[in-house]
C-alpha positions as CSV (number, residue, x, y, z in Angstrom):
1,X,39.7,21.4,-4.5
2,X,36.6,19.6,-3.2
3,X,36.7,17.6,0.0
4,X,34.5,14.6,0.5
5,X,32.6,15.8,3.6
6,X,30.4,13.1,5.1
7,X,27.6,14.1,7.5
8,X,27.7,12.5,10.9
9,X,24.8,10.0,11.3
10,X,21.6,11.6,12.6
11,X,20.4,9.6,15.5
12,X,16.8,9.7,14.4
13,X,14.4,6.9,13.2
14,X,13.7,6.9,9.5
15,X,10.7,8.8,8.1
16,X,7.6,6.5,8.2
17,X,6.5,7.8,4.8
18,X,8.7,5.5,2.8
19,X,7.3,2.3,4.3
20,X,3.8,3.6,4.3
21,X,3.9,4.6,0.6
22,X,5.4,1.2,-0.3
23,X,2.7,-0.5,1.7
24,X,0.0,1.4,-0.2
25,X,1.6,0.4,-3.5
26,X,2.2,-3.2,-2.5
27,X,-1.4,-3.5,-1.2
28,X,-2.6,-2.2,-4.6
29,X,-0.5,-4.9,-6.3
30,X,-2.0,-7.6,-4.1
31,X,-5.5,-6.3,-5.0
32,X,-4.8,-6.0,-8.7
33,X,-2.8,-9.2,-9.1
34,X,-4.8,-11.5,-6.9
35,X,-8.4,-10.2,-7.2
36,X,-8.2,-8.8,-10.8
37,X,-5.9,-11.3,-12.5
38,X,-5.7,-14.5,-10.6
39,X,-9.2,-14.9,-9.2
40,X,-10.8,-12.6,-11.8
41,X,-13.5,-11.6,-9.3
42,X,-13.6,-8.1,-10.8
43,X,-11.8,-5.6,-12.9
44,X,-11.3,-1.9,-12.4
45,X,-14.4,-0.8,-14.2
46,X,-16.6,-3.9,-14.0
47,X,-19.8,-2.1,-12.9
48,X,-19.4,0.6,-15.6
49,X,-18.2,-1.5,-18.5
50,X,-19.0,-5.2,-18.5
51,X,-16.2,-7.7,-18.7
52,X,-18.5,-10.1,-20.5
53,X,-17.9,-8.5,-24.0
54,X,-14.6,-8.3,-25.8
55,X,-14.7,-4.5,-25.9
56,X,-15.6,-4.4,-22.2
57,X,-12.8,-6.8,-21.3
58,X,-10.3,-4.7,-23.4
59,X,-11.3,-1.5,-21.6
60,X,-11.1,-3.2,-18.2
61,X,-7.7,-4.6,-19.0
62,X,-6.4,-1.1,-19.9
63,X,-8.0,0.3,-16.7
64,X,-6.3,-2.4,-14.7
65,X,-3.0,-1.5,-16.3
66,X,-3.3,2.1,-15.3
67,X,-4.2,1.0,-11.8
68,X,-1.0,-1.1,-11.7
69,X,1.0,1.9,-13.0
70,X,-0.4,4.0,-10.1
71,X,0.5,1.3,-7.5
72,X,4.0,1.0,-9.0
73,X,4.4,4.8,-8.6
74,X,3.6,4.5,-4.9
75,X,6.3,1.8,-4.5
76,X,8.9,3.9,-6.3
77,X,7.9,7.0,-4.3
78,X,8.3,5.0,-1.1
79,X,11.7,3.7,-2.2
80,X,12.8,7.3,-3.0
81,X,11.7,8.5,0.4
82,X,13.5,5.7,2.2
83,X,16.7,6.3,0.2
84,X,16.6,10.0,1.0
85,X,16.1,9.2,4.7
86,X,19.2,6.9,4.7
87,X,21.2,9.5,2.8
88,X,20.4,12.0,5.6
89,X,22.1,9.6,7.9
90,X,19.0,8.4,9.7
91,X,18.8,4.9,11.1
92,X,17.7,2.1,8.9
93,X,14.3,0.7,9.9
94,X,14.1,-2.5,12.0
95,X,11.7,-5.3,11.0
96,X,8.7,-4.4,13.2
97,X,9.0,-0.7,12.2
98,X,9.1,-1.5,8.4
99,X,6.7,-4.4,8.4
100,X,4.2,-2.4,10.5
101,X,4.3,0.5,7.9
102,X,3.9,-2.0,5.0
103,X,0.9,-3.6,6.6
104,X,-0.5,-0.2,7.7
105,X,-0.1,1.1,4.1
106,X,-1.8,-2.0,2.7
107,X,-4.7,-1.6,5.1
108,X,-5.0,2.1,4.3
109,X,-5.1,1.2,0.6
110,X,-7.9,-1.3,1.3
111,X,-9.9,1.1,3.4
112,X,-9.6,4.0,0.9
113,X,-10.1,1.9,-2.2
114,X,-13.0,0.0,-0.6
115,X,-14.8,3.2,0.4
116,X,-14.2,5.1,-2.8
117,X,-14.5,2.4,-5.5
118,X,-16.9,-0.1,-3.8
119,X,-19.3,2.3,-2.0
120,X,-19.0,5.9,-3.4
121,X,-18.1,5.5,-7.1
122,X,-19.4,1.9,-7.3
123,X,-17.0,1.0,-10.1
124,X,-16.7,-2.5,-8.9
125,X,-17.2,-4.8,-5.9
126,X,-14.9,-7.4,-4.4
127,X,-16.9,-10.2,-5.9
128,X,-18.6,-8.9,-9.1
129,X,-18.8,-12.5,-10.3
130,X,-21.5,-13.0,-7.6
131,X,-23.2,-9.7,-8.3
132,X,-21.2,-7.7,-5.8
133,X,-22.6,-8.7,-2.5
134,X,-22.1,-6.2,0.2
135,X,-20.7,-8.7,2.7
136,X,-17.5,-9.2,0.6
137,X,-17.1,-5.4,0.4
138,X,-17.5,-5.0,4.1
139,X,-15.1,-7.9,4.7
140,X,-12.5,-6.1,2.5
141,X,-12.9,-3.0,4.7
142,X,-12.7,-5.0,7.9
143,X,-9.5,-6.7,6.6
144,X,-8.1,-3.3,5.8
145,X,-8.8,-2.0,9.3
146,X,-7.2,-5.1,10.8
147,X,-4.1,-4.6,8.7
148,X,-3.9,-0.9,9.9
149,X,-4.3,-1.9,13.5
150,X,-1.7,-4.7,13.4
151,X,0.6,-2.4,11.3
152,X,0.3,0.4,13.8
153,X,1.1,-1.9,16.7
154,X,4.2,-3.3,14.9
155,X,5.3,0.2,13.9
156,X,5.1,1.5,17.4
157,X,7.0,-1.5,18.8
158,X,9.8,-1.0,16.2
159,X,9.9,2.8,16.9
160,X,10.2,2.2,20.6
161,X,13.1,-0.2,20.0
162,X,14.9,2.4,17.9
163,X,14.3,5.1,20.5
164,X,15.7,2.9,23.2
165,X,18.8,2.3,21.1
166,X,19.2,6.1,20.6
167,X,18.9,6.7,24.4
168,X,21.6,4.1,25.1
169,X,24.1,5.9,23.0
């Protein structure tokens, strides 16, 4: 005979990894959907394979697709981490905590992608349609840093609220 034993709730904030991974993935989706597809400023491999020819555009479309698969995996991984945290009986995140992690993850995506793809590997720039001026790439990095700072501040505010709630119990 098996008894349904439920764990008592753990009075701990949720793991930050779920929101951070989701933020990285959602930041990648914003980049891919807005910059690659809507504005068509660049594609994943614009500097290595021109998007001016049909074969180049086909290759860039496939590369963009794999990029979107990777961003989707980050969102799914973040969702799994969050669900596991809740199943452990941890608190659900409040809005500043979760929003801060989403923004921080988005900013982290921008900074890493900007440094690796725009400056180190040079696979594309933010505005390849203008010849990839450095100012757009630097603006992309600055926006990423701003998202990380705002995200960190929101996350800390949300965490402090949860810790106060725990202390009051």
